[in-house]
DODORO-518045 format. One record per residue (C-alpha): residue in three letters; y, x negated, z negated. Coordinates in pm, whole numbers, plus 32768, in hexadecimal, padded with zeros to 4 digits. Layout:
<pts>
ALAYXZ ...
</pts>
This chain:
<pts>
METCF70E5E671DD ASPCF72E6C87308 ASPD0D5E7B472B1 THRD091E8B373C7 TYRCFA8E9D8737F ARGCE81E9E174A7 GLYCE26EB517475 ASPCD3FEC02737A GLUCBFDEB98743A THRCC26EA3173E2 LEUCC89EA93726C ASPCB40EB58725E ARGCA5DEA1B730C LEUCB32E938721C LEUCAACEA3670EC ARGC985EA28711F ARGC987E8A97151 ALACA04E8A57009 GLYC927E9666F61 SERC9EAEA776F17 PROC980EC006EE7 LEUCAE2EC366F4A GLYCB13EC9E70A3 ALACC5FEC9A7157 ALACD07EE01712F ARGCCA0EDE96FC4 VALCD45EC866FFF ARGCE53ED247057 ARGCE7DEE3B6F84 LEUCE5DED276E7B VALCF95EC496EF1 ARGD078ED736F09 GLYD024EDAA6D8E VALD05FEBFA6D42 VALD1A6EC2C6E1F ALAD21EED5C6D40 ALAD1F2EC2D6C1D PROD2E6EB516B9F GLUD2DCE9F86C2F PROD1DCE93C6B63 PHED237E7AF6AEF GLUD0D9E7616BB2 PROD10DE7F66CE8 ASPCFD6E7F16D7D ALACEFAE8556C51 TRPCED1E9C16CA0 METCDDCE95B6DCF ALACCB0E9206CB2 LEUCCE9EAAD6CC3 VALCC6DEA866E26 ALACB93E97B6DF1 ALACB12E8626CF0 ARGCB54E7306DD6 PROCC00E7E16F69 GLYCC23E6AA6FD8 ALACCF9E5FC70A8 GLUCD0CE6C871FD LEUCCC2E84F713E ALACDC3E7CA702D GLYCEE5E78A7145 GLNCE8CE8E171D8 LEUCEB6E98D7067 ALAD01EE9017080 ALAD052E95271B4 LEUCFDCEAC8718A ARGD09EEABD706B ALAD219EA1270DD ARGD1EBEB4C7222 LEUD195EC8670E9 ALAD2C8EBCB701A ALAD390EBEF714E ALAD34CED4A717B ALAD34BEDBC7019 ASPD4BEEE497036 ASPD4ECEF0E6EF0 GLYD65EEF246ED4 LEUD670EEA66D7F ASPD765ED986DC2 GLYD89BEEB96D85 PROD8C6F0056E2B GLYDA29EF676EBA ASNDA95F0996FA8 GLUD91CF1486FA1 ALAD98EF1A26E37 PROD9F2F33F6E5C ALAD8EBF3306F9F ARGD7CFF3076E6C LEUD89BF3CA6D64 GLUD892F4FA6E96 ALAD71EF48D6EB5 LEUD6D0F4BB6D61 LEUD7D1F60A6D28 GLYD724F68F6E6C GLUD59FF65B6DFE LEUD5F8F7206C96 ARGD695F81C6D59 ARGD51AF84A6E05 ARGD4AAF8466CBA ARGD55FF9626C13 LEUD5E9F85D6B24 HISD767F8866AC8 GLYD747F6E36A6A PHED678F5AE6A07 ILED68CF4A96941 VALD653F327696F PROD629F2166851 ARGD607F073688D ALAD4BDF0C4684E ASPD30DF0A9689B GLUD1F6F1346821 HISD1E9F023673F GLND37FF03C668A GLYD374EEB766BD GLUD4DBEDFB66D6 TYRD442ED666823 VALD3DFEE536940 PROD361EE026A97 ARGD401EE726BC9 ARGD34BEF8F6C1E ALAD3FAF0086AA7 GLUD533EFD96B06 ARGD595F1256B2E LEUD6CFF1176A98 ALAD775EFD96B4C TRPD6C5F0596CAF LEUD76FF1AF6C51 THRD8E5F1326BE0 GLYD8F0EFBE6BF5 PHED906EF996A7E THRD84DEE646A44 GLYD822EE2668D4 SERD708EE36680D ALAD75CEF756730 GLYD7EBF0AA67CA THRD7BAF2466837 ALAD84BF2F26957 VALD86FF47E6956 VALD8AEF5386A9E LEUD90AF6AC6A4E ARGD948F7596BAE ASPDAB9F73A6B8B ARGDAEEF62B6AE2 ALADA3CF4C36A72 ALADA64F3B4695C VALD9D6F2736902 PHED992F21267BC VALD988F08C66FC ASPD9C4F00B65B5 GLYDAF9EEFE6569 ARGDA4CEDEF660E TYRDA4BEE87675A THRDBC4EF40676B LEUDC77EE5D6860 GLNDB10EE226922 ALADAE9EFA16952 ARGDC53EFDB69D0 THRDC10EE8C6ABF GLUDAF6EEFB6B5E VALDAE3F05B6B4C ASPDBE4F1596C4B ALADCC4F1F46B6A ALADD06F33E6C74 LEUDB79F3866C41 TYRDB26F3346AE6 GLUDC0BF36F6979 PHEDBD5F2546847 PRODBF9F30E6751 PRODC5CF22D6632 PRODB2BF1876562 ALADBE2F1FE640F ASPDB73F3556476 GLYD9E8F307644E PROD8DEF3816538 PROD8FDF41E665E GLYD8A0F56A6549 GLNDA02F5D7650F TRPDA6DF5AE6691 ILED977F69366F0 ALAD97AF79565CA ALADB16F7886675 HISDA92F7A6681A LEUD929F8516824 PROD973F99E6891 PROD8E1FAB3679C LYSD783FAED683D ALAD78BF9BB6924 ARGD63AF8D46937 LEUD633F7AB68D3 ALAD53BF66F6939 TYRD4B3F57268AD ASPD389F47768F5 PROD2A3F48667D4 TRPD23EF324684A LEUD36EF281680D HISD3FDF34666A0 THRD32CF31B6551 PROD313F45C647E ASPD423F40F63AF GLND4FCF3E764DA VALD4B3F5306576 ALAD4F1F5C46403 HISD64CF58F642D LEUD668F5BB65A1 ARGD5CBF7226550 ALAD6C0F748641E ALAD7F5F71A6539 CYSD736F80565F4 GLUD71CF93764E3 LYSD86FF8F064A7 ALAD913F9546605 GLYD7E2FA72662E ALAD739F99C6745 ARGD5DCF954672E LEUD56BF7E86731 VALD421F7BD6848 ALAD319F6BF687C ALAD312F63069DA ALAD19EF61B6A95 ASPD20CF5116B38 ASND34BF44B6B44 PROD472F4BC6C3C VALD51EF3766C62 ASPD3A4F2F26CE0 ALAD395F4146DF9 VALD4F9F3A86EA4 TRPD4E5F24C6E4D ARGD452F1AC6FCB ASND395F07C6FC4 GLND386F05D6E34 PROD29EEF596DC1 PROD14DEF686D80 PROD0E5EF136C11 PROD0C6EDBC6BDF ILECFA0EC996BC5 ALACFB2EB5A6B2D PROCE9CEAA76AA5 VALCE0EEB396946 VALCD80E9C068D0 ALACD2BE970673D GLNCDFBE9066644 SERCD1EE7B565AA THRCCE9E7E1641D THRCD6EE641643B PHECEC4E75A643A THRCE66E8796394 GLYCDA5E7E96274 VALCD14E924621C THRCBE4E9A9631F ALACC1BEB0A63D0 ASPCAC0EB82632A GLUCB68EB3161DD LYSCC98EBE261F8 ARGCBFAED1362AB ARGCB39ED0B6142 ARGCC63ECDA607C VALCD31EE226121 ALACC02EEE2610E ALACBCCEED25FC8 THRCD05EF495F92 LEUCCF9F0706047 ALACBC5F0B45F6A ASPCC3AF0805E1C GLUCD36F1A55E8A LYSCC41F2915F12 VALCCBCF255608A ASPCB9AF258617C ALACC88F1AF62CE ALACDBAF141632C VALCE4CF157646D LEUCF0BF02964BA THRD037F03C65F5 ALAD0F7EEF86585 PROD06DEE05666C ASPD0D7ECE9657E SERCFF8ED91648F ILECEC6ED8F6563 ALACF13EBFD65BF TRPCF1CEBAE6458 LEUCE0FEC7A63EF LEUCD06EBB564FB ASNCDBBEA7A655F LEUCDF5EAD8666F ARGCF33EA8C6744 GLYCFB9EAFC68B7 GLYD0EDEAF96998 ASPD145EC726A00 VALD2A7EC636983 PROD3DCEB7D69A3 PHED3C8EAAA6897 THRD2BCEAD66789 PROD16BEABE67E2 LEUD0D2EBFD67D6 ALACFCEECAA6880 LEUD022EE2D68B8 ALACF06EEF2680C PHECEABEFC86741 ALACD77EFD36606 VALCCC5F09964E9 LEUCC6CEFED63E1 ASNCB3EF06E62E5 ALACB2FF0716187 ASPC9C0EFF861CC ALACA91EEA66288 THRCA39EEE163DA VALCB40EF126504 ASPCB6FEFFA6607 LEUCC7CEF1266E9 PHECCE3EFD2682E VALCD70EEDF68F4 ASPCD5CEE976AAC ARGCC39EDE46AB1 ARGCCCDED226BE9 LYSCDBBEC5F6ACD LEUCC88EBC26A02 THRCC3AEA536A89 LYSCADCE9B96A47 GLYCA60E9B768EB VALCB40EAB16857 GLUCA4FEBB76849 ARGC980EA9E679F HISCA7DEA5266B6 LEUCA9FEB7D665E ASPC93AEBCD6619 LYSC831ED1065C8 GLUC950EDF36500 VALCA48EE0C65BA THRCA0BEEE066EA VALCB12EEBB6831 ARGCB36F01D68C0 GLYCC39F03B69FD PROCD6EF0D56998 GLYCD12F2386A32 ALACC0DF2576925 PHECD45F26367F0 GLYCD6AF3A0681D ALACC22F4186819 ALACBC2F31666D2 LEUCCC5F3DA664A ASPCC0CF53B6651 ARGCADBF4A765A6 LEUCB97F43F645D GLYCC20F5A4648A GLYCAE5F65364ED ALACA57F57A63A3 ARGCB7FF5F662D9 LYSCB9CF49C626D THRCCC4F42761AB VALCD8DF345627A ARGCEB3F25C6243 VALCFDFF251633C ASPD118F1C362DD PROD253F3136324 ALAD357F1F26347 GLYD2ABF136646F THRD15AF1F26504 PROD1BFF2B06649 ALAD225F42C65F6 TRPD0ECF46D6718 VALCFF2F3FE6620 VALD03DF4B464DB ASPD035F5C665CE ARGCEC6F57D664A LEUCE39F54D64EF LYSCED4F69D6464 LYSCE70F77165AB ALACCECF6A46592 GLYCCEBF7146407 ALACD23F5CE635C ARGCD94F5A46206 LEUCEFBF4B56229 SERCF21F3AF6109 ARGD0B8F33E615D GLYD0D2F1F860DF PROD156F0A86179 ASPD081EFC2625D PROCF7FEF37618A CYSCFCAEDF56251 ALAD0F5EDB76213 LEUD0F6ED0F609C PROCFECEC3F60E4 LYSD07DEBE8621B ALAD19FEB73615F ARGD106EAAB603C LYSD0A8E93F6119 THRCF89E89360CC PROCFD2E7286071 VALCF29E6C96202 GLUD029E7B6626A LEUD12DE73F61CE LYSD0CCE5CF61C2 GLYD0E2E6166362 ILED256E6C46334 ARGD2D9E569626D ALAD253E47B6369 ALAD2E1E55D6495 HISD43AE5306405 ARGD40DE40763CD ARGD3C0E3CD6552 ASPD4D5E515659C GLYD5EBE44064D5 ALAD5D7E2FF658F SERD600E3CA66E9 LEUD730E46E6639 SERD7AEE33965A2 ARGD798E27366D8 PHED850E3B36774 LEUD958E3E06660 ALAD98EE20A6688 TRPD9DCE2886837 LEUDABBE37D67CC ALADB8DE2AD66EB ALADB9DE1796804 THRDBD6E2556927 ALADC8FE3BC68EE PRODDC9E31A6858 ASPDE20E29B69D0 GLYDDD9E3D06A6D GLYDD15E4636B6D VALDBDCE4E06AA9 THRDBB4E68A6AAE GLUDAE2E76469DC METD9DBE7736ACC ALAD9D8E5F36B15 ALAD9A3E5C96975 ALAD8AAE6FB6981 GLUD7B9E6496A8A ARGD7E1E50A6A0A LEUD772E5946881 GLUD64CE629693E GLYD616E4E06A1E LEUD5B7E3FF68E9 ARGD515E52B6820 ARGD426E4F26944 GLND3BBE38968FE GLYD313E3F067CD LYSD1D0E3FC6775 HISD10EE5776752 PHED27BE600681E ARGD221E76868B0 GLYD353E7DE6901 LEUD4A8E86F6841 SERD486E96C6743 PHED605EA4867CA PROD711EA1368BF THRD7A2E8C96846 ILED938E95167CC SERD9D6E8586816 GLYDB51E8B467D4 ALADC8EE8016807 GLYDDC5E86F6771 ALADE38E9E06773 ASNDC88EA1067DE GLYDC03E95166C5 ALADCCFEAC1663C ILEDC04EB7E66B2 VALDA66EB9C65AA HISD978EBC6670E TYRDA52EB0067D5 ARGD967EAD06936 VALDA3CE9DA6A2C THRDA45EA586B94 GLUDAECE9CF6CC4 LYSDBFAEAC76C7B THRDC3DEA586B17 ASNDBD0E8E76B3E ARGDD07E81C6AB2 ASPDD73E6B16A41 LEUDD00E61C6909 GLUDE90E5C368CB PRODF3BE4B267E7 GLYDFB3E5746694 SERDE90E68966AE LEUDD67E6B365EF TYRDC13E70A6671 LEUDAF8E7D16615 VALD9BCE7DA6686 ASPD883E86F660A SERD72BE81766C1 GLYD5E3E7D3664A ALAD4ABE78B66E8 GLND31DE7FE66E0 TYRD1F1E6F56698 LEUD09FE71B6685 ASPD0DAE6C064EC GLYD1F1E76F64BD THRD342E83C650D THRD4B8E7AE64D4 ASPD60BE83F64DE VALD729E77B647D THRD8CDE7C16496 ARGD9D3E6BF6499 THRDB2EE6B964AE VALDBC2E59E6535 ALADD55E530654C ILEDD8EE4B766CF GLYDEB5E3A16664 GLUDF9EE4126538 PRODF4DE55C6456 THRE093E60B63E7 ASPE0B5E6376266 GLUE034E7A66280 METDEF3E74C635B ARGDEB9E6466248 ASPDF17E7526111 ARGDE10E86E61C1 PHEDD08E75E6228 THRDCF3E72260AF ARGDD0AE849603A VALDBB5E8AE60F6 LEUDB09E746609E LYSDB5CE7AE5F24 GLYDA97E8DB5F72 HISD981E826601E ILED94DE7425EE7 ALAD993E8795E10 ILED826E8FF5EC0 ALAD79CE7A75ED0 THRD77FE7175D5B ALAD75FE8B25CDE ARGD64FE92C5BD0 PHED5EEEA345B7A PROD4CFEAEB5ADF LYSD393EB705B67 GLYD3DEECD45C22 THRD531EC975C5F THRD5A5ED375DC8 GLYD670EC695EE5 SERD75BED745EB9 GLND794ED205D58 LEUD80EEBA75D8F ASPD8D3EC405EBE THRDA06EC605E21 LEUD9CAEA9B5DC5 ALADA34EA3A5F37 ARGDB5FEB145F3C ARGDBF5EAAB5E39 ALADCD6E9A75E88 LEUDD66EA9C5FAD TRPDD6EEBC75EF0 GLUDE55EAF75E24 VALDF5FEAE25F46 GLYDF30EC475FC1 LEUDE0EEBD560A6 ASPDCC7EC1C6132 TYRDBBDEC2E621E ASPDB21ED6E62EC HISD9C7ED196302 GLYD8ABECAD61E9 THRD88CEB6F6154 GLYD706EB1F6199 HISD604EBD16256 GLYD48CEB436241 VALD3CCEA646328 GLYD25FEA2763BD ALAD172E91063D8 TYRD19FE906657D LEUD1F7EA7565BB CYSD31CEB39657A VALD459EA806511 HISD4D3EBE26491 GLUD3C1EC756398 GLYD3BAED3E6254 PROD368EDC46167 GLND44EECF3609A ARGD5A9EC816109 VALD717EC316041 SERD7FCED1760A8 LYSD905EE175FD0 GLND807EF1A6068 PROD729EFBF5F40 ASND5D3EF2B5F43 ARGD4ADEF505E65 VALD3DCEE455ED0 ALAD3E0ED0E5DEE LEUD402EBB75E77 GLUD29FEADC5E4E PROD22CE9655E3A GLYD1CAE9545FBA METD2DEEA346062 VALD3C1E9896161 VALD4F9EA25615B SERD64AE988620D ASND789E937615E GLUD8D9E97C623C PROD9FDEA1061BC GLYDB48EA06628D TYRDC94EA4F62F0 TYRDD2FEAE86439 LYSDE74EAEE649F THRDE90EBB965B5 GLYDF43EB1166F9 ALADF67E9C36636 TYRDE00E9316593 GLYDCBBE99E651A ILEDC09E89963CD ARGDA9EE8A26399 ILED9EFE7AB62C2 GLUD86CE81162F1 ASND721E791624A LEUD5DFE8206200 VALD539E81860DA THRD3DDE8715FF7 VALD3CBE8C85EDE THRD35FE7F55DD6 PROD2DCE81A5C60 ALAD438E75D5B4A GLUD3F1E6C65A56 ALAD484E7A35934 PROD54AE6EF580C GLUD500E6EB56BE GLYD4CDE8625628 ALAD4A2E8FE5778 GLUD43AEA6B5747 LYSD3E4EA9458BC ASPD34EE9C459C5 LEUD41DE93E5AB3 LEUD434E8ED5C44 GLYD518E84E5D04 PHED545E7F65E86 GLUD4CBE6B95F14 THRD5CCE654605D LEUD501E6206198 THRD5E5E5F06294 LEUD650E46A62E8 ALAD799E459637A PROD93CE3AE631A ILED9F1E4C062AA ASPDB64E4546342 LEUDC21E3C5623E THRDD56E393631F VALDD8CE52C62E1 VALDD23E4E36175 GLUDE8BE534607F PRODDCFE4415F30 SERDEF3E4AD5E4F LEUDE26E61A5E93 VALDCFDE56D5E03 THRDC6DE5705CBF GLYDBB4E4335C1F ALADA7EE4F95C41 GLUDAC1E55D5DAF ARGDAEDE3FE5E22 ALAD9B4E36C5D52 TRPD8D9E4AA5E45 LEUD994E42E5F88 ASPD98BE2E25F50 ALAD7ECE2C45EF8 TYRD7A2E3DB5FE4 HISD854E2C460D9 ALAD7CDE1C26060 ARGD65FE253608E VALD6D1E2B061E5 ARGD6FFE1576211 GLUD5D3E0C661D1 ALAD4DBE1AE626E LEUD584E1BA63C4 THRD60FE05D63DE PROD47ADFE0641B LEUD49AE1246541 VALD5A9E0C16617 ASPD62DDFDA66F2 ALAD716DE8F6692 ASPD864DF3166F8 THRD824E0546623 ALAD7BFDFB56522 ARGD8EADECF6507 TRPD9BCE07B650A LEUD8C4E1116400 GLUD933DFB16342 THRDAD5E03E633B ALADA44E1C56355 THRD9A9E1C86223 ARGDAA5E107614D PRODACAE16E5FEC LEUDC14E24F5FC9 GLYDCD8E1895FA8 
</pts>
């Protein structure tokens, strides 16, 4: 394959020969979008967007063009370093030009997702903070970065304290700081695409308290000063087979549309890409770790859909898969479609916690009647079909085999020294890549040795990379995307001999994990009502952890999925059969070690005892991987807990032994022995 780009004239000739409707100039624009998308599992799959069968010579020229454009795409996202003051000053200059006193920069895109494209990494570009949640508020005379407790240490490491303040997480969202520091009559701007109506209401109240005004920016001031900002990403959009979903897109559309009609709602605006992916059985690659295509959609009560997506992303056959009741339009047509809904005085469902304020404002201005409520796809998406659950179980068996091969290697290698956090994470990913249907990781692997394991959302870097040392604990939280399921699993293992304190804390976390795994509860119970079960053994000795006990997980979709969760935070969504949630209590001793034991579970009907007056539900554990018995203190374990652990390990051994090599099988036999 020729790795030298021979010019547009050659490319035009090869495109014509391949029957492509595109010319070199259009291909250049497309490839810039390809470069702005995450590196795909199949590096050359994007070429199908240019020609169905590109041939070796055209493929070589496309690869060479991509390499050339990638080398020139210096978007400044490798960390601001010494450029941070210049970037902040450039933004302040733009604000002065617009007669604004300040601007709010959230870590968000137009879809309010956890993972955003490089184009939307405005917070990282401006401040250097690379966490998945945070906000900067830039005023003319001061600036601050707001993060939650997961990212306190990371923010102070990545962000220049000479430029930004770090209000403590206990102070809450930015409103309190804004009210204290925004001068009277000042104009604080926000990008209405990047905030929900609920968030805007909070910010407006803070401005009013300061005697100032909150104003919507016509366009984002950061974009005006970000040189070489990436274009919107372009990754292939493909159909997800009913082999994996179990239900056609047509059936899903009609089922969800019927709920809208029952509520006398004419249409729902869908802004969450995972809802659109689920509804239409589509998958993409526009953001890291999650197979999503960035798009908007309007689902009408008659089950027709208007899909607003860059057509250049659609692979051959996708529009045929969507059928005639789904109309594909470009992203630029979205605003006019909202205007038509308003002009016809339609009642339109919007999710005030997930829809951009821009959408709500546009609908209001156009005259639409707003029906505020949850995304109508969220709940049916959370209830996995029997086919999805079958695939999820299969994905977890393969994933468990890969993780067991890794743990066996770790047990044989780490005690001798020389294994680093990075090397361990790379080894685990390499083993997963060998699995059937693997499509990439589901989130960046948390590979934390010793004190790094105490950082809940730790991400290893060249600077922080440390050895797995004897006498320490190693926490590895990882997962993968497979065509038939999404996995997320955490294991904490002892490197050498653990201390008595480590055994005590680990066992208390395990007791909480078992309490959730064995819980039986009446229909209508929420995850918030179960959360205390996971914490009781820790609470008994004055310990706790600061994250939720469980989050929903998608089916080859988002590793963090709502609306259900298990958490201290109030949640009104009842757990229902087919929902998948994580079970992940933990304990973290700052500066010393971290412990977390995480399996995914699915809600199932449970057998009710004689005389029961309520239908009961329980959990089936999906994840299959040994729990390190060397860190368990048997004296703290009850007979029922011991029985659960022994039965779980017997199931792990039976399911995984046929899938692993002989050395791993021998290790597995020991690792899953009955608790002594």
